[in-house]
C-alpha positions in Angstrom: 9.1 -20.3 -28.2 7.7 -18.6 -31.2 5.0 -15.9 -30.6 3.0 -13.9 -33.1 3.0 -10.1 -32.6 2.2 -9.3 -29.0 -0.3 -6.8 -27.8 -0.3 -5.1 -24.4 -3.6 -5.2 -22.5 -5.1 -4.2 -19.2 -7.2 -6.3 -16.9 -10.3 -4.1 -17.4 -13.7 -4.0 -19.0 -15.5 -1.2 -20.8 -19.1 -0.1 -21.5 -21.0 -0.3 -24.7 -21.7 3.4 -24.7 -19.6 6.6 -24.5 -20.1 8.9 -21.5 -18.5 12.1 -22.8 -21.8 13.9 -21.9 -24.3 12.8 -19.3 -27.6 14.5 -18.7 -28.7 14.7 -15.0 -31.4 16.2 -12.9 -30.3 18.9 -10.5 -31.8 19.7 -7.1 -31.0 22.5 -4.6 -30.8 21.3 -1.0 -32.7 23.2 1.8 -31.6 22.0 5.3 -34.5 22.4 7.8 -32.8 21.0 10.9 -29.8 21.7 13.1 -26.5 20.3 11.7 -23.2 19.3 13.1 -20.9 22.3 12.9 -17.9 20.0 12.4 -19.3 18.9 9.0 -18.1 20.9 6.0 -20.6 21.8 3.3 -19.2 19.1 1.0 -19.6 16.4 3.8 -23.1 17.6 4.5 -24.1 17.7 0.8 -22.8 14.1 0.3 -24.7 13.0 3.4 -27.8 14.4 1.8 -27.1 12.7 -1.4 -26.7 9.3 0.3 -29.9 9.7 2.3 -31.7 10.8 -0.9 -30.6 7.7 -2.8 -31.7 5.4 0.0 -35.2 7.0 0.1 -35.5 6.9 -3.7 -34.9 3.2 -4.5 -31.1 3.6 -4.4 -31.0 5.6 -7.6 -27.5 7.0 -8.2 -27.3 10.4 -6.5 -24.3 12.6 -5.8 -23.2 16.1 -5.1 -22.2 18.6 -7.8 -21.5 21.6 -5.6 -22.3 22.8 -2.1 -26.0 22.1 -1.3 -26.7 21.0 -4.9 -27.2 17.3 -5.8 -27.8 15.5 -9.1 -29.4 12.2 -10.1 -29.7 10.2 -13.4 -33.5 10.0 -13.2 -36.1 12.4 -11.7 -36.5 11.9 -7.9 -39.9 11.1 -6.5 -39.4 11.7 -2.8 -38.1 15.3 -2.2 -38.9 15.9 1.5 -36.7 13.6 3.7 -36.3 13.0 7.4 -33.6 10.5 8.4 -30.9 10.1 11.0 -31.7 13.5 12.6 -31.4 15.4 9.3 -34.4 17.1 7.8 -34.2 18.6 4.3 -36.2 19.4 1.2 -35.0 19.2 -2.4 -36.0 21.9 -4.9 -36.0 21.0 -8.6 -33.4 23.0 -10.6 -33.7 21.7 -14.1 -31.4 19.5 -16.1 -27.7 19.7 -16.5 -25.3 18.2 -19.1 -22.1 16.9 -17.4 -19.0 17.0 -19.6 -16.3 14.3 -19.1 -13.7 16.8 -20.2 -14.2 18.9 -17.0 -12.5 17.4 -14.0 -15.1 18.1 -11.4 -17.9 16.9 -13.6 -16.0 13.8 -14.6 -15.5 13.0 -10.9 -19.3 13.4 -10.4 -20.0 11.0 -13.2 -17.6 8.5 -11.7 -19.4 8.6 -8.4 -22.7 7.9 -10.2 -21.0 5.0 -12.0 -19.9 3.5 -8.7 -23.4 3.6 -7.3 -24.9 2.1 -10.5 -22.3 -0.6 -10.5 -23.4 -1.7 -7.1 -27.0 -1.9 -8.3 -25.8 -3.8 -11.3 -23.8 -6.3 -9.2 -26.8 -6.7 -6.8 -29.2 -7.4 -9.7 -26.7 -9.9 -11.2 -26.4 -11.7 -7.9 -30.2 -12.1 -7.8 -30.3 -13.4 -11.4 -27.5 -15.8 -10.9 -29.3 -17.2 -7.8 -32.4 -17.8 -9.8 -30.5 -19.5 -12.6 -28.6 -21.8 -10.2 -25.3 -20.1 -10.9 -22.4 -19.7 -8.5 -23.8 -17.5 -5.7 -22.3 -14.2 -4.7 -23.2 -11.0 -3.0 -22.8 -7.3 -3.7 -20.6 -5.3 -1.4 -20.3 -1.5 -1.3 -16.8 -0.7 -0.4 -16.3 2.3 1.9 -14.3 4.1 -0.7 -17.4 3.8 -3.0 -16.4 0.9 -5.2 -18.6 -2.1 -5.8 -17.3 -5.6 -5.1 -18.5 -9.0 -6.0 -17.9 -11.5 -3.2 -18.6 -15.2 -3.7 -20.6 -16.7 -0.8 -19.1 -20.2 -1.0 -15.5 -20.8 0.0 -13.0 -20.7 -2.9 -12.5 -24.0 -4.7 -8.9 -23.0 -5.7 -7.5 -23.5 -2.2 -8.0 -26.3 0.3 -7.8 -24.5 3.6 -8.7 -27.4 6.0 -9.1 -25.0 8.9 -11.6 -24.9 11.8 -11.6 -21.1 12.0 -11.2 -19.4 8.6 -12.3 -19.6 5.0 -11.2 -18.0 1.8 -13.6 -16.3 -0.6 -13.0 -15.0 -4.1 -13.6 -11.2 -4.5 -13.6 -8.9 -7.5 -13.4 -5.1 -7.0 -14.8 -3.0 -9.9 -13.1 0.4 -10.2 -14.5 2.7 -12.9 -12.2 5.3 -14.5 -13.8 7.9 -16.9 -11.5 9.4 -19.4 -12.0 12.9 -20.8 -13.1 11.4 -24.2 -15.9 9.6 -22.4 -14.4 6.1 -22.5 -15.0 4.1 -19.3 -12.3 1.8 -18.1 -13.7 -0.7 -15.6 -10.6 -1.9 -13.7 -10.9 -5.4 -12.3 -9.0 -6.3 -9.1 -9.3 -10.0 -8.3 -8.3 -11.6 -5.0 -9.2 -13.7 -2.0 -10.7 -12.4 1.2 -9.5 -14.2 4.3 -12.5 -14.4 6.7 -13.3 -16.0 10.0 -15.6 -19.0 9.5 -19.3 -18.6 10.2 -19.7 -18.5 14.0 -16.0 -17.7 14.7 -16.3 -14.5 16.7 -13.8 -12.6 18.8 -15.7 -14.1 21.8 -14.8 -17.5 20.4 -11.2 -16.5 20.3 -11.3 -15.3 23.9 -12.8 -18.6 25.1 -10.9 -21.0 22.8 -7.6 -19.4 21.6 -6.9 -16.7 24.2 -3.2 -16.8 23.4 -4.0 -15.3 20.0 -5.3 -12.0 21.4 -1.9 -10.1 21.5 -1.5 -10.8 17.8 -5.0 -9.8 16.6 -4.7 -6.2 15.6 -8.0 -5.6 13.7 -11.6 -6.8 14.0 -14.6 -6.6 11.6 -18.2 -6.0 12.5 -20.5 -9.0 12.0 -23.2 -6.6 10.8 -23.4 -3.9 8.2 -25.6 -1.1 7.0 -27.2 -0.3 3.7 -25.2 -2.9 1.8 -21.9 -1.4 2.8 -18.9 -3.6 3.7 -18.8 -4.3 7.4 -16.9 -1.7 9.4 -13.3 -2.5 10.5 -11.8 -1.4 13.8 -8.5 -1.6 15.7 -8.5 -4.1 18.5 -7.0 -2.9 21.8 -7.9 -5.7 24.3 -10.4 -7.0 26.8 -12.3 -4.7 29.2 -12.4 -7.1 32.2 -14.7 -5.1 34.5 -17.6 -4.7 32.0 -20.4 -7.0 30.7 -23.1 -6.8 28.0 -25.3 -5.2 30.7 -22.9 -2.3 31.2 -24.2 1.1 30.0 -23.0 2.8 26.9 -21.3 6.0 28.2 -23.6 8.9 28.1 -26.8 6.8 27.6 -29.3 4.8 29.6 -28.9 1.8 27.3 -26.8 -1.2 28.0 -24.4 -2.4 25.3 -26.7 -5.3 24.7 -29.8 -3.1 24.3 -28.0 -0.6 22.2 -27.0 -3.2 19.6 -30.5 -4.7 19.8 -32.0 -1.3 19.1 -29.8 -1.1 16.0 -30.8 -4.6 14.8 -27.1 -5.6 14.9 -27.9 -9.2 15.7 -30.5 -11.9 14.9 -32.8 -13.6 17.4 -30.6 -16.7 17.1 -27.6 -14.7 18.4 -29.4 -13.3 21.5 -28.0 -15.7 24.0 -24.3 -15.5 22.8 -24.5 -11.6 22.6 -26.0 -11.3 26.1 -23.1 -13.4 27.5 -20.5 -11.7 25.4 -17.2 -10.4 26.7 -16.6 -6.6 26.4 -13.6 -5.4 24.4 -12.0 -2.0 23.5 -11.9 -1.0 19.9 -10.9 2.1 17.9 -12.0 3.7 14.7 -9.3 6.3 14.5 -6.3 7.5 16.4 -8.3 9.4 19.0 -11.5 7.4 19.4 -11.9 4.2 21.5 -15.1 2.5 22.2 -16.4 -0.5 24.2 -17.9 -3.2 22.0 -19.3 -6.7 22.4 -16.9 -9.4 21.3 -19.7 -11.6 20.0 -20.5 -9.0 17.4 -17.0 -8.8 16.1 -14.9 -11.3 14.2 -11.1 -11.4 14.2 -9.3 -10.3 11.0 -6.7 -12.8 9.9 -4.2 -10.9 7.7 -0.8 -12.4 6.7 1.0 -10.9 9.7 -1.5 -12.3 12.2 -1.5 -15.7 10.6 2.3 -15.8 10.5 2.3 -15.4 14.3 -0.7 -17.6 15.3 -0.6 -20.3 12.6 2.3 -20.2 10.3 1.9 -23.7 9.0 -1.6 -22.8 7.7 -0.3 -19.6 6.1 2.4 -21.6 4.3 -0.2 -24.0 3.0 -2.5 -21.4 1.5 0.1 -18.7 0.4 0.8 -20.3 -3.0 -2.9 -20.6 -3.8 -3.5 -16.9 -3.1 -1.5 -16.0 -6.2 -3.1 -15.8 -9.6 -1.5 -16.8 -13.0 -2.4 -14.2 -15.6 -4.6 -16.4 -17.8 -6.6 -17.8 -14.8 -7.0 -14.2 -13.4 -8.4 -12.9 -16.7 -10.7 -15.9 -17.2 -12.1 -15.8 -13.7 -12.6 -12.0 -13.7 -14.5 -12.3 -17.0 -16.8 -15.1 -15.7 -17.6 -13.1 -12.6 -18.8 -10.0 -14.5 -20.5 -11.8 -17.4 -23.9 -10.3 -18.0 -23.4 -7.2 -15.9 -25.7 -4.3 -16.9 -25.8 -0.8 -15.4 -29.5 -0.1 -15.0 -29.5 3.7 -14.6 -26.9 4.3 -17.3 -28.5 1.7 -19.5 -25.1 0.3 -20.4 -23.6 -3.1 -20.8 -20.2 -4.2 -19.5 -18.2 -5.4 -22.4 -14.6 -6.4 -23.3 -12.3 -3.3 -23.3 -10.3 -2.8 -26.5 -7.2 -0.6 -25.9 -6.5 2.1 -28.4 -3.2 1.8 -30.1 -1.9 5.1 -28.7 -2.7 3.9 -25.1 -0.2 1.1 -25.0 3.6 1.1 -25.6 6.9 -0.2 -24.1 9.1 2.7 -22.9 11.8 0.7 -21.2 15.1 2.6 -21.2 18.5 1.0 -21.3 19.7 0.0 -17.9 23.2 1.3 -17.7 24.8 1.0 -14.2 28.3 2.2 -13.3 30.6 0.2 -11.0 34.2 0.5 -9.8 36.3 2.8 -11.9 33.4 3.3 -14.3 33.0 -0.4 -15.3 29.5 -0.8 -17.0 26.8 -3.3 -15.9 23.1 -3.7 -16.0 22.0 -5.0 -12.5 23.2 -4.6 -9.0 24.3 -8.3 -9.0 27.1 -7.3 -11.4 28.9 -5.9 -8.3 30.1 -9.4 -7.6 32.4 -9.3 -10.7 32.8 -5.5 -11.3 33.2 -4.3 -7.6 31.4 -1.4 -6.0 31.2 2.1 -7.3 32.4 3.6 -4.0 33.9 2.0 -0.9 32.7 2.1 2.7 33.5 5.3 4.6 33.0 4.1 8.2 36.2 3.3 10.1 35.3 0.0 11.6 32.8 -2.9 11.6 32.2 -4.6 15.0 30.6 -8.1 15.1 28.5 -9.0 18.1 25.9 -11.6 19.2 23.0 -10.9 21.4 20.7 -13.5 22.9 21.4 -16.2 20.4 22.0 -19.8 21.3 24.5 -20.3 18.5 28.0 -21.4 19.6 30.9 -19.0 19.4 32.4 -21.3 16.7 29.3 -21.1 14.5 29.1 -17.3 15.0 32.7 -16.9 14.0 32.1 -19.0 10.9 29.2 -16.7 9.9 31.2 -13.5 10.5 34.2 -14.8 8.5 31.9 -15.6 5.5 30.2 -12.2 5.8 33.5 -10.3 5.9 34.8 -12.3 2.9 31.5 -11.4 1.0 32.0 -7.7 1.8 35.6 -7.9 0.4 34.3 -9.5 -2.8 32.1 -6.4 -3.3 34.8 -3.9 -2.7 37.5 -2.7 -5.1 39.2 -1.1 -2.1 40.4 -2.4 1.3 37.6 -2.7 3.8 37.6 -0.8 7.1 38.8 -2.7 10.2 36.6 -5.7 11.3 36.6 -6.5 15.0 35.0 -9.4 16.9 35.1 -11.8 13.9 36.9 -14.7 15.5 36.6 -13.9 19.2 32.8 -13.8 19.8 31.5 -13.5 23.3 27.7 -13.5 23.1 25.8 -10.9 25.1 22.7 -12.0 27.1 20.3 -9.2 26.0 19.8 -5.6 25.1 20.6 -4.4 28.5 24.0 -6.1 28.4 24.6 -4.6 25.0 23.8 -1.2 26.4 26.2 -1.7 29.2 29.0 -2.8 26.9 28.5 0.2 24.5 28.4 2.6 27.5 31.6 1.2 28.9 33.4 1.1 25.5 31.9 3.9 23.3 32.3 3.3 19.6 32.4 6.1 17.0 32.2 5.9 13.2 31.2 2.2 13.6 28.7 -0.2 12.1 27.5 -3.1 14.3 26.9 -6.5 12.8 24.6 -8.2 15.3 23.8 -11.9 15.3 20.4 -12.8 16.9 17.8 -15.6 16.6 14.1 -15.3 16.3 13.5 -15.3 20.0 15.4 -12.0 20.5 13.5 -8.7 20.7 15.1 -7.1 17.7 13.5 -3.7 18.3 15.0 -3.4 21.8 18.5 -4.3 20.5 18.2 -1.9 17.6 17.0 1.0 19.9 20.0 0.5 22.1 22.3 0.7 19.1 20.5 3.8 17.8 20.8 5.6 21.1 24.6 5.1 20.9 24.4 6.6 17.4 25.4 3.3 15.8 23.9 1.7 12.6 23.4 -2.0 12.7 23.0 -5.0 10.4 21.2 -8.0 11.9 21.9 -11.6 11.0 19.6 -14.5 12.1 21.4 -17.6 13.3 18.4 -20.0 13.3 17.4 -20.1 9.7 17.2 -23.5 8.1 20.8 -24.7 7.3 20.1 -24.6 3.5 19.6 -20.8 3.8 23.3 -20.2 4.4 24.4 -20.1 0.8 26.8 -17.6 -0.8 23.8 -15.6 -1.9 22.7 -15.1 1.7 26.1 -13.7 2.7 26.2 -11.5 -0.4 22.9 -9.9 0.4 24.0 -9.3 4.0 27.2 -7.8 2.7 25.3 -5.4 0.5 23.4 -4.2 3.5 26.6 -3.8 5.5 28.2 -2.0 2.6 25.4 0.5 2.1 25.0 1.3 5.8 28.8 1.7 6.0 28.8 4.5 3.5 29.5 2.5 0.4 27.7 2.8 -2.9 27.2 -0.4 -4.9 26.5 1.2 -8.2 25.4 4.4 -9.9 23.1 5.2 -12.8 24.9 6.4 -15.9 22.0 8.0 -17.8 18.9 9.7 -16.5 16.3 11.3 -18.9 15.6 15.0 -18.3 17.6 17.6 -16.3 16.6 16.3 -12.9 19.3 16.5 -10.3 17.4 15.6 -7.2 14.7 13.0 -6.5 12.8 13.1 -3.2 10.7 10.2 -1.9 7.9 11.6 0.3 6.0 9.6 2.8 3.5 11.0 5.3 3.7 8.5 8.1 0.2 7.1 8.2 -3.0 8.2 9.9 -3.3 5.7 12.8 -0.1 6.5 14.6 1.8 9.7 15.5 4.7 9.6 13.1 6.5 12.3 11.2 6.5 12.7 7.5 9.8 11.8 5.9 11.8 12.4 2.7 14.4 10.3 1.1 17.0 12.1 -1.2 18.7 10.6 -4.2 20.8 12.3 -6.9 20.4 11.7 -10.6 23.0 8.9 -10.5 21.2 7.0 -7.8 23.4 8.1 -4.9 21.6 8.6 -1.6 22.0 12.0 0.1 20.2 10.9 3.2 16.7 11.3 4.8 14.8 14.0 6.5 12.0 14.1 9.0 9.1 16.6 9.3 7.5 17.3 12.6 4.2 18.9 11.8 1.6 16.5 10.4 -2.1 16.0 10.4 -3.5 12.8 9.1 -2.3 11.9 5.6 -1.6 15.5 4.6 1.5 17.4 5.6 0.9 20.7 7.2 2.0 23.5 4.9 4.9 24.7 7.1 6.2 21.1 7.5 6.1 20.5 3.7 7.9 23.8 3.1 10.6 22.8 5.7 11.0 19.3 4.3 11.5 20.5 0.7 13.8 23.3 1.9 16.0 21.0 4.0 16.2 18.6 1.0 17.4 21.3 -1.3 19.9 22.7 1.2 21.3 19.1 1.8 21.8 18.8 -2.0 23.7 22.2 -2.0 25.9 21.1 0.9 27.0 18.1 -1.1 27.5 20.0 -4.3 29.6 23.0 -3.3 26.6 25.3 -2.9 25.1 24.5 -6.3 21.3 24.0 -6.4 19.6 21.2 -8.3 18.4 22.3 -11.8 15.2 20.3 -11.4 13.7 18.4 -8.5 11.1 15.6 -8.8 9.0 14.6 -5.8 7.8 11.0 -5.7 4.8 10.9 -3.4 4.2 7.5 -1.8 0.4 7.4 -2.5 -1.9 10.3 -3.2 -0.5 13.9 -3.0 -3.0 15.7 -0.7 -0.5 18.4 0.2 -0.5 22.0 -1.0 0.8 22.7 -4.5 0.9 26.4 -3.5 3.8 25.5 -1.2 5.5 23.7 -4.0 5.2 26.8 -6.2 6.5 29.0 -3.4 9.6 26.8 -3.0 10.2 27.0 -6.8 10.1 30.8 -6.5 12.3 30.9 -3.4 15.1 28.8 -4.9 14.6 29.4 -8.6 14.3 25.7 -9.5 11.6 23.6 -11.3 9.7 21.0 -9.3 7.6 18.2 -10.6 5.3 16.0 -8.4 4.6 12.4 -9.3 2.2 10.1 -7.3 3.6 6.6 -7.1 0.6 4.4 -6.2 1.6 0.8 -5.4 -1.7 -0.9 -5.0 -5.1 -1.1 -6.7 -3.9 -0.7 -10.3 -5.4 -3.2 -12.8 -2.8 -5.7 -14.0 -1.1 -5.5 -17.4 -0.6 -8.5 -19.7 0.6 -9.4 -23.1 -1.7 -11.2 -25.5 -0.4 -13.4 -28.4 -1.4 -16.3 -30.6 0.3 -19.6 -30.3 -0.7 -22.6 -32.4 -3.8 -20.7 -33.4 -5.0 -20.1 -29.8 -5.0 -16.8 -27.9 -2.7 -16.8 -25.0 -1.9 -14.4 -22.2 1.3 -13.8 -20.1 2.9 -11.3 -17.9 4.1 -7.9 -19.3 7.6 -6.9 -20.1 9.5 -4.3 -18.1 8.4 -0.8 -19.3 5.0 -1.9 -20.7 2.6 0.9 -20.1 -1.1 1.6 -20.5 -1.9 5.3 -20.7 -5.1 6.8 -19.5 -5.6 9.1 -22.6 -6.3 12.7 -21.8 -5.0 12.3 -18.3 -1.4 12.6 -17.0 -1.3 9.1 -15.6 -0.5 5.6 -16.7 -0.1 2.0 -15.5 3.5 0.6 -15.8 5.2 -2.7 -15.2 8.6 -2.3 -13.4 9.5 -6.0 -13.5 8.6 -9.0 -15.6 7.6 -12.6 -15.1 10.9 -13.8 -16.4 12.7 -12.1 -13.5 10.8 -14.2 -11.1 12.1 -17.5 -12.5 9.9 -20.5 -11.9 7.3 -18.3 -10.2 6.9 -16.2 -13.3 4.1 -18.3 -14.8 2.3 -18.8 -11.4 1.8 -15.1 -10.4 0.6 -11.9 -12.0 3.1 -9.0 -12.1 1.9 -6.1 -10.0 2.2 -2.8 -11.9 2.4 0.7 -10.5 0.1 3.6 -11.2 1.9 6.8 -11.9 0.0 10.1 -11.8 1.7 13.4 -12.6 0.3 16.2 -10.4 2.5 19.1 -11.1 5.5 20.4 -13.1 6.9 20.6 -16.7 8.7 17.2 -16.7 6.8 14.9 -19.2 5.0 11.9 -17.9 7.0 9.6 -20.1 10.3 11.0 -18.7 8.9 10.7 -15.2 8.0 7.0 -15.9 11.4 6.2 -17.4 13.1 7.8 -14.3 11.0 5.5 -12.1 12.1 2.5 -14.1 15.7 3.4 -13.7 15.4 4.1 -10.0 13.9 0.6 -9.5 17.3 -0.8 -10.4 18.8 0.6 -7.2 18.2 -1.1 -3.8 21.3 -1.2 -1.7 20.7 -4.4 0.2 19.4 -6.9 -2.3 21.6 -8.0 -5.1 19.4 -10.7 -6.6 16.0 -8.9 -7.0 15.4 -5.3 -7.5 12.5 -3.5 -5.9 9.1 -3.0 -7.6 9.1 0.6 -6.5 11.7 3.3 -7.3 14.3 3.5 -4.7 12.8 6.8 -3.4 9.5 5.3 -2.3 10.9 1.9 -1.7 13.1 3.4 1.0 10.1 5.3 2.3 8.3 1.9 2.6 11.2 0.3 4.5 11.4 3.3 6.8 7.6 3.0 7.5 8.2 -0.6 8.5 11.1 0.3 10.7 9.1 3.1 12.3 6.3 0.7 13.5 8.7 -1.0 15.8 11.4 1.6 16.4 11.5 4.2 19.1 11.4 7.6 17.4 13.5 9.0 20.2 16.2 6.4 19.5 15.9 7.0 15.8 16.5 10.8 16.3 20.1 10.0 17.4 21.0 8.5 14.0 23.1 10.0 11.2 20.6 10.9 8.5 23.0 10.0 5.7 22.8 6.3 6.7 20.0 4.1 5.4 19.3 2.6 8.8 16.0 1.1 7.6 17.6 -1.4 5.1 
């Protein structure tokens, strides 16, 4: 197919004015009432800003420093009493905010977010008057404005009695130091319970669903914000709507009535509601009324409660590039920011913002044979053979016959041998399979016949509790590779056994391939993950050398929320450097790059202290896997403008900032799906160090070519944070005590 010259673009809009300098009105805050000592000055000032905005017609208002707020227009109401907080605002003249200054640029972005919400709200009213497609304005808790259509999406036929799908568009403004505004557009579908489907309805009509419902959403909201979301813990059988709210004289019913959390039409259902336990954080549980909550149906929940429905709608949830861009443009058409007096227009990328930086993918296989993808191992053989002394094949809880199990194991062993240029370790149990009943029987067998330096291949079916079986293996210090025996028969193709063999090979100490070239002098890459905020889980680090070889993983013990405690971060980096030295005859890495899975909230002072202690250079890169606007390529074909997915290495730079959007795979790699979906790019943000952003981005691209257990599709993420992701998934179902027994050079999470 012949294309004219292609241009790289970003799914984003812009404004028809530059915001390099914004004049605001400044006010000093005088608090006249008692305050919560737990609130910091920043939290308190932002609370003042929110209350001031609500009492002044929702003008954009934000903080600029402690007890100092700013607005785009003069405020009329300066003495405010609300929600137990009394304060007075004193005029402090005007101030010119400069987009080149980081803190002032952030303040302008907060004002933009508020004005965008007002713009969306006004547009929703105008569309309603004009008979257009109705939608509502939503204020996301992170500050973004969202457009949410109020009629179910016409793209997908749901045919369900309990859920609907609605199109949503999130608007995320980015202000560059030169004053250019990039309004990122994130289009998707929101899966919602149908009107009237409450958690109380589920309890009465689908009680078997309750163990699989993990989160619930309020059926009410405040001040235009998105309804709050809570973790669902279960029924409180001994309470009713007339039970008292702890510490008050109000019943649950009267409490919610006093907050106007339900309409007169809902009084009967709310008064008869079941009581449930919900949580808004790891330490806070509350009693709530099920009639005021709706179940949240995410993919995981639907897979368990109604997999046929999920399979029906899954394809329609994906957006081809051209349809995504067209729909997003229609939804924001006519959007005007009232306080900034700016119109949302088509964004035109500057030439220096876009480029393709894809390096040559040169992988090394057995005896230095060159290749370009992990799949080449099937003809070139693995870079390094397995190091464990034996592989033991077992079956636990499966209904498959011994003959079928033996057939699977024979094919898997043959696939492993095809990968290896060297003889395999001994395989046992391949032809003489005696299925074990359950995890307890496996534990008894391993206790009776302890195994050392061994990998277990365990055949199970979907009815088996995989986590229990894995914990038993881990407590015996044994890595394991699971194999399901109840897939559809067409699943058991050579590609299936080849992928299983790759997992066996990697967990058995083998290395499928290495990277021949890596830009920069970086010797050690560390993928850093903090373990999440809703569960007690340690931070973790995943170590890879410049040629893609894994050195293992480390755990940190001290953690608070999504930020590693200083001492834990110091220990984690020190252990990683020491592990590198142990594997390199005492030599330290010349340079080290940290890939943070998400935002880096940790202390850069600690990073600098580690640099001084070991005499090495460290760079820190945030690898953000969600929320980035999509990239596309624009071209003319037969005189018409067309759009398609980007190429590997296409980037959009945020000029003036050390960050960019990058495509790590292409539509062509997805085969037939390539024209039906939008490639999901990564956002890379350099936080620290002397390594250039382009080098860091090229390193990420090269590290996406390494996986270890998937020969036919490389990960979207670099192997550093991809392994961190896989570890996080394992950690949700694995006993940390059992995991602590494992050899930390083995990728047990693959």
